[in-house]
MIGUSE-389487 format. One record per atom (N, C-alpha, C, O): residue number from 0; residue in three letters; x, y negated, z. Coordinates in Angstrom, 3 decimals, decimal comma, always signed. Layout:
// residues N
 resi resn       xx       yy       zz
  NUM  ALA        X        Y        Z
...
END
This chain:
// residues 157
 resi resn       xx       yy       zz
    0  GLY +251,865 -235,573  +63,444
    0  GLY +253,161 -235,827  +64,028
    0  GLY +254,273 -235,531  +63,049
    0  GLY +254,045 -235,052  +61,938
    1  TRP +255,480 -235,827  +63,489
    1  TRP +256,662 -235,599  +62,659
    1  TRP +257,241 -234,228  +62,952
    1  TRP +257,220 -233,778  +64,098
    2  ALA +257,743 -233,579  +61,959
    2  ALA +258,366 -232,264  +62,124
    2  ALA +259,542 -232,149  +61,184
    2  ALA +259,536 -232,726  +60,096
    3  THR +260,544 -231,411  +61,596
    3  THR +261,666 -231,123  +60,714
    3  THR +261,354 -229,822  +59,990
    3  THR +261,032 -228,813  +60,616
    4  ILE +261,451 -229,855  +58,688
    4  ILE +261,182 -228,682  +57,873
    4  ILE +262,517 -228,047  +57,530
    4  ILE +263,392 -228,720  +56,986
    5  PRO +262,698 -226,749  +57,837
    5  PRO +263,984 -226,106  +57,540
    5  PRO +264,382 -226,301  +56,088
    5  PRO +263,566 -226,140  +55,181
    6  GLY +265,646 -226,649  +55,877
    6  GLY +266,160 -226,863  +54,532
    6  GLY +266,099 -228,300  +54,092
    6  GLY +266,646 -228,643  +53,045
    7  TYR +265,438 -229,170  +54,871
    7  TYR +265,352 -230,592  +54,539
    7  TYR +266,010 -231,381  +55,664
    7  TYR +265,752 -231,110  +56,837
    8  PRO +266,856 -232,351  +55,326
    8  PRO +267,611 -233,067  +56,344
    8  PRO +266,790 -234,044  +57,169
    8  PRO +267,236 -234,454  +58,240
    9  CYS +265,598 -234,434  +56,705
    9  CYS +264,807 -235,444  +57,406
    9  CYS +263,536 -234,830  +57,949
    9  CYS +263,106 -233,769  +57,494
   10  GLY +262,936 -235,492  +58,918
   10  GLY +261,628 -235,089  +59,405
   10  GLY +260,553 -235,660  +58,506
   10  GLY +260,735 -236,734  +57,933
   11  TYR +259,443 -234,969  +58,372
   11  TYR +258,337 -235,415  +57,553
   11  TYR +257,057 -235,357  +58,352
   11  TYR +256,879 -234,455  +59,171
   12  ASN +256,165 -236,299  +58,130
   12  ASN +254,886 -236,340  +58,800
   12  ASN +254,051 -235,179  +58,291
   12  ASN +253,716 -235,129  +57,108
   13  THR +253,714 -234,252  +59,166
   13  THR +253,011 -233,045  +58,747
   13  THR +251,542 -233,289  +58,441
   13  THR +250,877 -232,410  +57,894
   14  GLY +251,012 -234,481  +58,785
   14  GLY +249,627 -234,789  +58,514
   14  GLY +249,399 -235,426  +57,153
   14  GLY +248,267 -235,785  +56,829
   15  VAL +250,444 -235,576  +56,350
   15  VAL +250,345 -236,228  +55,047
   15  VAL +250,659 -235,206  +53,956
   15  VAL +251,551 -234,372  +54,109
   16  ALA +249,915 -235,284  +52,857
   16  ALA +250,101 -234,344  +51,754
   16  ALA +251,503 -234,449  +51,160
   16  ALA +252,070 -235,537  +51,059
   17  ILE +252,047 -233,306  +50,772
   17  ILE +253,332 -233,290  +50,077
   17  ILE +253,042 -233,532  +48,604
   17  ILE +252,410 -232,710  +47,941
   18  LEU +253,509 -234,664  +48,102
   18  LEU +253,261 -235,044  +46,719
   18  LEU +254,200 -234,305  +45,769
   18  LEU +253,747 -233,653  +44,828
   19  LEU +255,510 -234,405  +46,015
   19  LEU +256,529 -233,767  +45,181
   19  LEU +257,420 -232,905  +46,056
   19  LEU +257,771 -233,289  +47,171
   20  GLU +257,783 -231,732  +45,541
   20  GLU +258,688 -230,862  +46,285
   20  GLU +259,556 -230,063  +45,326
   20  GLU +259,071 -229,482  +44,356
   21  ALA +260,839 -230,048  +45,617
   21  ALA +261,790 -229,237  +44,858
   21  ALA +262,604 -228,431  +45,857
   21  ALA +263,005 -228,947  +46,900
   22  LYS +262,843 -227,184  +45,541
   22  LYS +263,643 -226,317  +46,397
   22  LYS +264,654 -225,595  +45,511
   22  LYS +264,283 -224,737  +44,710
   23  SER +265,918 -225,940  +45,653
   23  SER +266,991 -225,381  +44,818
   23  SER +266,696 -225,585  +43,334
   23  SER +266,959 -224,706  +42,514
   24  LEU +266,150 -226,746  +42,999
   24  LEU +265,771 -227,063  +41,623
   24  LEU +267,023 -227,274  +40,779
   24  LEU +267,894 -228,074  +41,121
   25  THR +267,096 -226,551  +39,685
   25  THR +268,259 -226,582  +38,797
   25  THR +267,788 -226,672  +37,351
   25  THR +266,823 -226,018  +36,955
   26  LYS +268,486 -227,494  +36,569
   26  LYS +268,193 -227,590  +35,141
   26  LYS +269,499 -227,645  +34,369
   26  LYS +270,337 -228,514  +34,609
   27  HIS +269,666 -226,715  +33,443
   27  HIS +270,835 -226,666  +32,561
   27  HIS +270,375 -226,926  +31,134
   27  HIS +269,283 -226,523  +30,733
   28  TYR +271,223 -227,601  +30,382
   28  TYR +271,075 -227,726  +28,934
   28  TYR +272,304 -227,055  +28,351
   28  TYR +273,347 -227,688  +28,191
   29  GLY +272,182 -225,779  +28,035
   29  GLY +273,364 -225,030  +27,593
   29  GLY +274,375 -224,992  +28,727
   29  GLY +274,055 -224,521  +29,819
   30  GLN +275,591 -225,479  +28,489
   30  GLN +276,641 -225,506  +29,513
   30  GLN +276,563 -226,756  +30,406
   30  GLN +277,259 -226,837  +31,418
   31  THR +275,726 -227,717  +30,034
   31  THR +275,610 -228,958  +30,801
   31  THR +274,618 -228,790  +31,943
   31  THR +273,491 -228,341  +31,734
   32  ILE +275,033 -229,145  +33,136
   32  ILE +274,171 -229,061  +34,314
   32  ILE +273,586 -230,449  +34,581
   32  ILE +274,313 -231,374  +34,943
   33  ALA +272,274 -230,590  +34,403
   33  ALA +271,604 -231,868  +34,646
   33  ALA +271,211 -232,017  +36,113
   33  ALA +271,313 -233,108  +36,674
   34  LEU +270,766 -230,934  +36,734
   34  LEU +270,447 -230,883  +38,169
   34  LEU +271,019 -229,601  +38,727
   34  LEU +270,914 -228,542  +38,109
   35  ALA +271,619 -229,694  +39,885
   35  ALA +272,244 -228,513  +40,494
   35  ALA +271,690 -228,293  +41,896
   35  ALA +272,101 -228,963  +42,843
   36  SER +270,769 -227,364  +42,024
   36  SER +270,243 -226,909  +43,310
   36  SER +269,792 -228,064  +44,213
   36  SER +270,294 -228,228  +45,325
   37  VAL +268,837 -228,860  +43,715
   37  VAL +268,349 -230,036  +44,433
   37  VAL +267,185 -229,654  +45,346
   37  VAL +266,253 -228,967  +44,927
   38  ASP +267,253 -230,108  +46,595
   38  ASP +266,146 -229,984  +47,546
   38  ASP +265,579 -231,377  +47,745
   38  ASP +266,318 -232,316  +48,039
   39  PHE +264,259 -231,517  +47,585
   39  PHE +263,649 -232,840  +47,605
   39  PHE +262,199 -232,711  +48,035
   39  PHE +261,508 -231,776  +47,632
   40  MET +261,741 -233,641  +48,849
   40  MET +260,335 -233,675  +49,219
   40  MET +259,894 -235,128  +49,345
   40  MET +260,576 -235,938  +49,973
   41  ALA +258,766 -235,451  +48,755
   41  ALA +258,175 -236,785  +48,887
   41  ALA +256,723 -236,610  +49,271
   41  ALA +255,980 -235,843  +48,659
   42  GLN +256,339 -237,343  +50,303
   42  GLN +254,950 -237,282  +50,725
   42  GLN +254,131 -238,313  +49,980
   42  GLN +254,654 -239,043  +49,137
   43  ASP +252,858 -238,372  +50,286
   43  ASP +251,918 -239,253  +49,618
   43  ASP +252,184 -240,707  +50,000
   43  ASP +251,474 -241,288  +50,820
   44  ARG +253,213 -241,277  +49,395
   44  ARG +253,591 -242,672  +49,611
   44  ARG +254,486 -243,110  +48,465
   44  ARG +254,866 -242,289  +47,631
   45  ILE +254,822 -244,365  +48,412
   45  ILE +255,683 -244,872  +47,349
   45  ILE +257,094 -244,333  +47,552
   45  ILE +257,649 -244,400  +48,649
   46  THR +257,658 -243,804  +46,486
   46  THR +258,991 -243,212  +46,536
   46  THR +259,780 -243,684  +45,331
   46  THR +259,252 -243,721  +44,219
   47  GLY +261,034 -244,043  +45,537
   47  GLY +261,907 -244,428  +44,444
   47  GLY +263,056 -243,448  +44,328
   47  GLY +263,507 -242,880  +45,323
   48  LEU +263,520 -243,256  +43,116
   48  LEU +264,695 -242,423  +42,871
   48  LEU +265,853 -243,337  +42,505
   48  LEU +265,787 -244,069  +41,517
   49  LEU +266,895 -243,295  +43,289
   49  LEU +268,066 -244,127  +43,044
   49  LEU +269,276 -243,248  +42,807
   49  LEU +269,407 -242,180  +43,405
   50  GLY +270,156 -243,699  +41,936
   50  GLY +271,382 -242,969  +41,681
   50  GLY +272,077 -243,511  +40,451
   50  GLY +271,489 -244,252  +39,663
   51  PRO +273,327 -243,134  +40,295
   51  PRO +274,079 -243,615  +39,135
   51  PRO +273,577 -242,979  +37,836
   51  PRO +272,794 -242,030  +37,855
   52  ASN +274,041 -243,519  +36,719
   52  ASN +273,724 -242,920  +35,419
   52  ASN +274,127 -241,453  +35,426
   52  ASN +275,138 -241,074  +36,017
   53  ASP +273,326 -240,642  +34,762
   53  ASP +273,576 -239,201  +34,630
   53  ASP +273,498 -238,449  +35,954
   53  ASP +274,089 -237,377  +36,086
   54  ALA +272,773 -238,998  +36,945
   54  ALA +272,614 -238,304  +38,224
   54  ALA +271,479 -237,284  +38,184
   54  ALA +271,364 -236,458  +39,090
   55  GLY +270,629 -237,329  +37,137
   55  GLY +269,531 -236,371  +37,006
   55  GLY +268,162 -236,936  +37,346
   55  GLY +267,198 -236,178  +37,454
   56  LYS +268,053 -238,242  +37,517
   56  LYS +266,774 -238,855  +37,882
   56  LYS +265,715 -238,613  +36,801
   56  LYS +264,613 -238,161  +37,110
   57  SER +266,035 -238,905  +35,561
   57  SER +265,071 -238,727  +34,463
   57  SER +264,733 -237,259  +34,272
   57  SER +263,578 -236,916  +34,020
   58  THR +265,712 -236,403  +34,389
   58  THR +265,454 -234,960  +34,271
   58  THR +264,505 -234,509  +35,363
   58  THR +263,590 -233,726  +35,108
   59  GLY +264,713 -234,994  +36,575
   59  GLY +263,825 -234,650  +37,687
   59  GLY +262,399 -235,091  +37,416
   59  GLY +261,459 -234,331  +37,649
   60  ILE +262,228 -236,315  +36,925
   60  ILE +260,891 -236,825  +36,601
   60  ILE +260,243 -235,947  +35,526
   60  ILE +259,067 -235,597  +35,635
   61  GLU +260,999 -235,596  +34,502
   61  GLU +260,457 -234,760  +33,433
   61  GLU +260,064 -233,380  +33,952
   61  GLU +259,089 -232,797  +33,479
   62  LEU +260,811 -232,855  +34,920
   62  LEU +260,452 -231,578  +35,529
   62  LEU +259,157 -231,703  +36,334
   62  LEU +258,291 -230,832  +36,253
   63  PHE +259,023 -232,784  +37,113
   63  PHE +257,812 -232,975  +37,903
   63  PHE +256,594 -233,263  +37,026
   63  PHE +255,471 -232,935  +37,410
   64  LEU +256,797 -233,866  +35,866
   64  LEU +255,693 -234,118  +34,939
   64  LEU +255,310 -232,871  +34,151
   64  LEU +254,277 -232,857  +33,482
   65  GLY +256,124 -231,832  +34,222
   65  GLY +255,847 -230,615  +33,478
   65  GLY +256,286 -230,681  +32,034
   65  GLY +255,895 -229,834  +31,231
   66  LEU +257,099 -231,681  +31,684
   66  LEU +257,587 -231,804  +30,312
   66  LEU +258,759 -230,873  +30,055
   66  LEU +259,050 -230,533  +28,908
   67  LEU +259,431 -230,463  +31,121
   67  LEU +260,531 -229,497  +31,055
   67  LEU +260,264 -228,384  +32,047
   67  LEU +259,586 -228,581  +33,055
   68  LYS +260,804 -227,214  +31,751
   68  LYS +260,772 -226,118  +32,719
   68  LYS +262,148 -226,018  +33,365
   68  LYS +263,164 -226,141  +32,682
   69  PRO +262,187 -225,797  +34,677
   69  PRO +263,490 -225,683  +35,337
   69  PRO +264,213 -224,406  +34,943
   69  PRO +263,595 -223,410  +34,567
   70  THR +265,527 -224,457  +35,036
   70  THR +266,324 -223,255  +34,841
   70  THR +266,083 -222,316  +36,013
   70  THR +265,949 -221,106  +35,832
   71  SER +266,030 -222,885  +37,227
   71  SER +265,682 -222,118  +38,422
   71  SER +265,136 -223,060  +39,486
   71  SER +265,362 -224,269  +39,443
   72  GLY +264,424 -222,490  +40,427
   72  GLY +263,821 -223,260  +41,503
   72  GLY +262,568 -223,982  +41,040
   72  GLY +262,469 -224,373  +39,877
   73  PRO +261,609 -224,161  +41,944
   73  PRO +260,366 -224,823  +41,556
   73  PRO +260,419 -226,340  +41,680
   73  PRO +261,110 -226,888  +42,540
   74  ALA +259,679 -227,000  +40,808
   74  ALA +259,364 -228,424  +40,930
   74  ALA +257,851 -228,452  +41,121
   74  ALA +257,106 -228,163  +40,185
   75  LYS +257,394 -228,792  +42,314
   75  LYS +255,963 -228,736  +42,619
   75  LYS +255,370 -230,130  +42,781
   75  LYS +255,990 -231,028  +43,350
   76  VAL +254,160 -230,284  +42,270
   76  VAL +253,376 -231,506  +42,426
   76  VAL +252,079 -231,088  +43,102
   76  VAL +251,318 -230,282  +42,566
   77  LEU +251,832 -231,649  +44,294
   77  LEU +250,650 -231,287  +45,069
   77  LEU +250,532 -229,774  +45,223
   77  LEU +249,438 -229,212  +45,165
   78  GLY +251,682 -229,126  +45,420
   78  GLY +251,722 -227,690  +45,656
   78  GLY +251,677 -226,821  +44,420
   78  GLY +251,751 -225,597  +44,532
   79  GLU +251,556 -227,417  +43,234
   79  GLU +251,480 -226,644  +41,990
   79  GLU +252,671 -226,948  +41,095
   79  GLU +253,237 -228,040  +41,142
   80  ARG +253,038 -225,981  +40,290
   80  ARG +254,101 -226,169  +39,305
   80  ARG +253,469 -226,770  +38,049
   80  ARG +252,669 -226,099  +37,396
   81  PRO +253,803 -228,014  +37,690
   81  PRO +253,094 -228,706  +36,601
   81  PRO +253,299 -228,114  +35,221
   81  PRO +252,563 -228,458  +34,296
   82  TYR +254,268 -227,242  +35,055
   82  TYR +254,513 -226,637  +33,747
   82  TYR +253,759 -225,322  +33,616
   82  TYR +253,840 -224,679  +32,569
   83  GLU +253,027 -224,903  +34,642
   83  GLU +252,233 -223,678  +34,552
   83  GLU +250,751 -224,002  +34,352
   83  GLU +250,256 -223,850  +33,235
   84  PRO +250,011 -224,449  +35,396
   84  PRO +248,611 -224,821  +35,120
   84  PRO +248,560 -226,254  +34,608
   84  PRO +248,896 -227,187  +35,336
   85  LEU +248,151 -226,428  +33,389
   85  LEU +248,129 -227,762  +32,795
   85  LEU +247,124 -228,681  +33,485
   85  LEU +247,173 -229,895  +33,287
   86  SER +246,221 -228,134  +34,284
   86  SER +245,212 -228,962  +34,949
   86  SER +245,839 -229,992  +35,883
   86  SER +245,260 -231,058  +36,091
   87  ILE +247,000 -229,701  +36,445
   87  ILE +247,650 -230,656  +37,352
   87  ILE +248,071 -231,907  +36,587
   87  ILE +248,161 -232,984  +37,177
   88  ARG +248,331 -231,788  +35,286
   88  ARG +248,759 -232,948  +34,488
   88  ARG +247,683 -234,024  +34,421
   88  ARG +248,001 -235,200  +34,242
   89  ALA +246,428 -233,648  +34,561
   89  ALA +245,344 -234,631  +34,544
   89  ALA +245,430 -235,554  +35,754
   89  ALA +244,802 -236,613  +35,758
   90  ARG +246,197 -235,176  +36,785
   90  ARG +246,323 -235,979  +38,003
   90  ARG +247,625 -236,770  +38,047
   90  ARG +247,905 -237,451  +39,033
   91  LEU +248,423 -236,685  +36,980
   91  LEU +249,723 -237,343  +36,952
   91  LEU +249,716 -238,535  +36,008
   91  LEU +248,963 -238,567  +35,034
   92  GLY +250,551 -239,501  +36,303
   92  GLY +250,753 -240,632  +35,418
   92  GLY +252,233 -240,960  +35,374
   92  GLY +252,972 -240,639  +36,305
   93  TYR +252,664 -241,588  +34,313
   93  TYR +254,077 -241,928  +34,154
   93  TYR +254,179 -243,263  +33,443
   93  TYR +253,548 -243,472  +32,407
   94  MET +254,969 -244,162  +33,996
   94  MET +255,223 -245,462  +33,388
   94  MET +256,711 -245,508  +33,063
   94  MET +257,532 -245,605  +33,976
   95  PRO +257,079 -245,443  +31,782
   95  PRO +258,495 -245,476  +31,426
   95  PRO +259,109 -246,836  +31,729
   95  PRO +258,407 -247,843  +31,821
   96  GLU +260,421 -246,851  +31,880
   96  GLU +261,097 -248,102  +32,228
   96  GLU +261,158 -249,089  +31,063
   96  GLU +261,359 -250,283  +31,289
   97  HIS +260,990 -248,624  +29,831
   97  HIS +261,032 -249,496  +28,656
   97  HIS +259,709 -249,387  +27,907
   97  HIS +259,075 -248,331  +27,915
   98  ASP +259,290 -250,475  +27,261
   98  ASP +258,105 -250,422  +26,420
   98  ASP +258,332 -249,395  +25,320
   98  ASP +259,422 -249,300  +24,755
   99  CYS +257,302 -248,638  +25,029
   99  CYS +257,432 -247,646  +23,954
   99  CYS +256,149 -247,613  +23,127
   99  CYS +255,622 -246,542  +22,824
  100  LEU +255,655 -248,794  +22,767
  100  LEU +254,447 -248,869  +21,963
  100  LEU +254,750 -248,461  +20,521
  100  LEU +255,759 -248,858  +19,938
  101  LEU +253,870 -247,681  +19,985
  101  LEU +253,997 -247,260  +18,593
  101  LEU +253,232 -248,253  +17,733
  101  LEU +252,136 -248,674  +18,103
  102  THR +253,790 -248,631  +16,596
  102  THR +253,157 -249,659  +15,769
  102  THR +252,266 -249,094  +14,670
  102  THR +251,516 -249,851  +14,055
  103  ALA +252,320 -247,812  +14,405
  103  ALA +251,564 -247,247  +13,290
  103  ALA +250,235 -246,624  +13,722
  103  ALA +249,536 -246,045  +12,891
  104  ILE +249,872 -246,729  +15,004
  104  ILE +248,610 -246,159  +15,471
  104  ILE +247,852 -247,209  +16,288
  104  ILE +248,431 -248,176  +16,783
  105  THR +246,552 -246,992  +16,413
  105  THR +245,750 -247,911  +17,211
  105  THR +245,915 -247,582  +18,687
  105  THR +246,402 -246,510  +19,047
  106  ALA +245,506 -248,511  +19,529
  106  ALA +245,542 -248,276  +20,978
  106  ALA +244,660 -247,085  +21,329
  106  ALA +245,011 -246,293  +22,204
  107  ALA +243,517 -246,947  +20,657
  107  ALA +242,626 -245,815  +20,919
  107  ALA +243,305 -244,492  +20,571
  107  ALA +243,184 -243,520  +21,316
  108  GLU +244,016 -244,450  +19,449
  108  GLU +244,734 -243,221  +19,067
  108  GLU +245,831 -242,895  +20,074
  108  GLU +246,016 -241,739  +20,453
  109  PHE +246,558 -243,929  +20,504
  109  PHE +247,634 -243,719  +21,479
  109  PHE +247,073 -243,184  +22,787
  109  PHE +247,604 -242,219  +23,339
  110  LEU +246,004 -243,799  +23,292
  110  LEU +245,421 -243,339  +24,552
  110  LEU +244,822 -241,941  +24,425
  110  LEU +244,930 -241,136  +25,350
  111  THR +244,193 -241,649  +23,295
  111  THR +243,642 -240,308  +23,086
  111  THR +244,763 -239,273  +23,124
  111  THR +244,615 -238,217  +23,739
  112  HIS +245,868 -239,570  +22,478
  112  HIS +247,027 -238,664  +22,517
  112  HIS +247,539 -238,505  +23,943
  112  HIS +247,832 -237,389  +24,373
  113  THR +247,649 -239,605  +24,679
  113  THR +248,143 -239,565  +26,052
  113  THR +247,224 -238,715  +26,928
  113  THR +247,702 -237,944  +27,760
  114  VAL +245,925 -238,850  +26,748
  114  VAL +244,964 -238,047  +27,499
  114  VAL +245,144 -236,566  +27,158
  114  VAL +245,079 -235,717  +28,047
  115  GLN +245,369 -236,251  +25,890
  115  GLN +245,582 -234,859  +25,481
  115  GLN +246,854 -234,293  +26,105
  115  GLN +246,871 -233,146  +26,550
  116  VAL +247,913 -235,088  +26,139
  116  VAL +249,181 -234,637  +26,728
  116  VAL +248,993 -234,314  +28,208
  116  VAL +249,669 -233,441  +28,751
  117  SER +248,073 -235,022  +28,850
  117  SER +247,845 -234,777  +30,273
  117  SER +247,083 -233,484  +30,515
  117  SER +246,855 -233,116  +31,667
  118  GLY +246,684 -232,787  +29,458
  118  GLY +246,052 -231,485  +29,622
  118  GLY +244,569 -231,454  +29,321
  118  GLY +243,952 -230,393  +29,427
  119  ILE +243,972 -232,575  +28,950
  119  ILE +242,548 -232,612  +28,617
  119  ILE +242,387 -232,211  +27,151
  119  ILE +243,080 -232,755  +26,291
  120  PRO +241,494 -231,278  +26,847
  120  PRO +241,327 -230,814  +25,461
  120  PRO +240,980 -231,962  +24,514
  120  PRO +240,329 -232,930  +24,907
  121  SER +241,424 -231,840  +23,263
  121  SER +241,217 -232,903  +22,280
  121  SER +239,737 -233,208  +22,072
  121  SER +239,382 -234,349  +21,776
  122  SER +238,868 -232,207  +22,221
  122  SER +237,434 -232,428  +22,041
  122  SER +236,852 -233,340  +23,123
  122  SER +235,767 -233,894  +22,945
  123  GLN +237,562 -233,499  +24,240
  123  GLN +237,083 -234,322  +25,355
  123  GLN +237,939 -235,565  +25,580
  123  GLN +237,638 -236,351  +26,478
  124  ALA +238,988 -235,764  +24,801
  124  ALA +239,973 -236,816  +25,065
  124  ALA +239,500 -238,218  +24,685
  124  ALA +239,952 -239,194  +25,282
  125  ARG +238,611 -238,340  +23,718
  125  ARG +238,217 -239,678  +23,264
  125  ARG +237,418 -240,451  +24,324
  125  ARG +237,548 -241,671  +24,425
  126  THR +236,605 -239,757  +25,105
  126  THR +235,771 -240,443  +26,097
  126  THR +236,602 -241,160  +27,151
  126  THR +236,373 -242,348  +27,377
  127  PRO +237,575 -240,488  +27,824
  127  PRO +238,372 -241,236  +28,801
  127  PRO +239,211 -242,339  +28,158
  127  PRO +239,433 -243,381  +28,774
  128  ALA +239,674 -242,126  +26,939
  128  ALA +240,453 -243,160  +26,244
  128  ALA +239,581 -244,388  +26,005
  128  ALA +240,026 -245,514  +26,229
  129  ALA +238,347 -244,185  +25,553
  129  ALA +237,431 -245,307  +25,315
  129  ALA +237,087 -246,012  +26,628
  129  ALA +236,974 -247,237  +26,671
  130  ASP +236,923 -245,236  +27,689
  130  ASP +236,635 -245,829  +29,001
  130  ASP +237,773 -246,735  +29,457
  130  ASP +237,535 -247,816  +29,994
  131  ILE +238,993 -246,298  +29,245
  131  ILE +240,164 -247,092  +29,642
  131  ILE +240,200 -248,399  +28,844
  131  ILE +240,415 -249,470  +29,411
  132  LEU +239,990 -248,305  +27,536
  132  LEU +240,011 -249,497  +26,688
  132  LEU +238,919 -250,489  +27,084
  132  LEU +239,162 -251,696  +27,112
  133  ARG +237,717 -249,991  +27,392
  133  ARG +236,645 -250,880  +27,850
  133  ARG +237,019 -251,535  +29,174
  133  ARG +236,762 -252,722  +29,379
  134  HIS +237,622 -250,766  +30,068
  134  HIS +237,989 -251,277  +31,391
  134  HIS +238,970 -252,446  +31,295
  134  HIS +238,889 -253,389  +32,083
  135  VAL +239,884 -252,390  +30,348
  135  VAL +240,887 -253,453  +30,210
  135  VAL +240,518 -254,477  +29,137
  135  VAL +241,319 -255,354  +28,814
  136  GLY +239,310 -254,369  +28,586
  136  GLY +238,835 -255,363  +27,635
  136  GLY +239,432 -255,265  +26,252
  136  GLY +239,523 -256,277  +25,557
  137  LEU +239,845 -254,078  +25,824
  137  LEU +240,461 -253,916  +24,500
  137  LEU +239,661 -253,004  +23,577
  137  LEU +240,191 -252,547  +22,564
  138  SER +238,414 -252,730  +23,895
  138  SER +237,675 -251,755  +23,089
  138  SER +237,506 -252,193  +21,638
  138  SER +237,592 -251,346  +20,749
  139  LYS +237,272 -253,462  +21,355
  139  LYS +237,116 -253,917  +19,964
  139  LYS +238,446 -253,921  +19,229
  139  LYS +238,506 -253,504  +18,072
  140  LYS +239,509 -254,378  +19,869
  140  LYS +240,827 -254,445  +19,243
  140  LYS +241,329 -253,048  +18,868
  140  LYS +241,983 -252,884  +17,838
  141  SER +241,028 -252,034  +19,701
  141  SER +241,539 -250,689  +19,442
  141  SER +240,998 -250,109  +18,146
  141  SER +241,644 -249,266  +17,524
  142  ALA +239,815 -250,553  +17,736
  142  ALA +239,220 -250,008  +16,526
  142  ALA +239,708 -250,702  +15,264
  142  ALA +239,493 -250,203  +14,160
  143  THR +240,364 -251,850  +15,416
  143  THR +240,689 -252,638  +14,237
  143  THR +242,160 -252,723  +13,877
  143  THR +242,476 -253,109  +12,751
  144  GLY +243,064 -252,386  +14,763
  144  GLY +244,451 -252,581  +14,395
  144  GLY +245,411 -251,766  +15,228
  144  GLY +245,012 -251,109  +16,189
  145  PRO +246,678 -251,808  +14,857
  145  PRO +247,688 -251,034  +15,570
  145  PRO +247,927 -251,572  +16,969
  145  PRO +247,624 -252,727  +17,270
  146  SER +248,478 -250,709  +17,821
  146  SER +248,750 -251,098  +19,205
  146  SER +249,714 -252,272  +19,270
  146  SER +249,747 -252,982  +20,274
  147  ALA +250,498 -252,492  +18,218
  147  ALA +251,432 -253,619  +18,209
  147  ALA +250,699 -254,951  +18,173
  147  ALA +251,287 -255,991  +18,474
  148  SER +249,400 -254,930  +17,802
  148  SER +248,654 -256,182  +17,761
  148  SER +248,152 -256,628  +19,132
  148  SER +247,558 -257,700  +19,254
  149  ILE +248,387 -255,813  +20,168
  149  ILE +248,026 -256,214  +21,524
  149  ILE +248,909 -257,409  +21,892
  149  ILE +250,126 -257,349  +21,717
  150  PRO +248,315 -258,488  +22,398
  150  PRO +249,101 -259,694  +22,678
  150  PRO +250,255 -259,437  +23,630
  150  PRO +250,122 -258,639  +24,558
  151  PRO +251,412 -260,113  +23,414
  151  PRO +252,543 -259,956  +24,326
  151  PRO +252,115 -260,282  +25,750
  151  PRO +251,363 -261,227  +25,990
  152  GLY +252,603 -259,491  +26,680
  152  GLY +252,274 -259,693  +28,077
  152  GLY +251,072 -258,901  +28,526
  152  GLY +250,846 -258,760  +29,728
  153  SER +250,278 -258,367  +27,578
  153  SER +249,102 -257,588  +27,945
  153  SER +249,471 -256,259  +28,566
  153  SER +248,680 -255,679  +29,310
  154  ASN +250,660 -255,771  +28,269
  154  ASN +251,065 -254,477  +28,802
  154  ASN +251,995 -254,626  +29,998
  154  ASN +252,511 -253,624  +30,492
  155  SER +252,223 -255,829  +30,474
  155  SER +253,132 -256,000  +31,595
  155  SER +252,367 -255,974  +32,902
  155  SER +251,175 -256,276  +32,952
  156  GLY +253,091 -255,599  +33,980
  156  GLY +252,457 -255,478  +35,279
  156  GLY +252,685 -256,609  +36,077
  156  GLY +252,215 -256,668  +37,214
END
């Protein structure tokens, strides 16, 4: 059923997992305030962040990904703070709004790095990267050339 959670203006379905949660989340860069005491909850469903430039959307995403630590207040993903136990990063994914392919590395190197950033040790990172490349039909190309050689449109959704 639906319930109102104190501190949140909307009711939330209590039978669905809380995907993202922030309570008085604040992030400062020196004297600049990027987020000021934000309360936010998203359940296990599609959620969009809308707002004007410099509203703190990207900062919020970086906090939830564990790439930044908050100045105060928690940013929780599935009940965990992603900047503390790195294991939660293995369950997260991020698709940037702009292409950011690197031209000096192979697709396999890029994916191995991405797997490592998600918290998987480097000694174990090559296997999931190779699995991903095989799944999308790029296993041979990844061994022979830079990621820039992936045909245009191959990275679009």
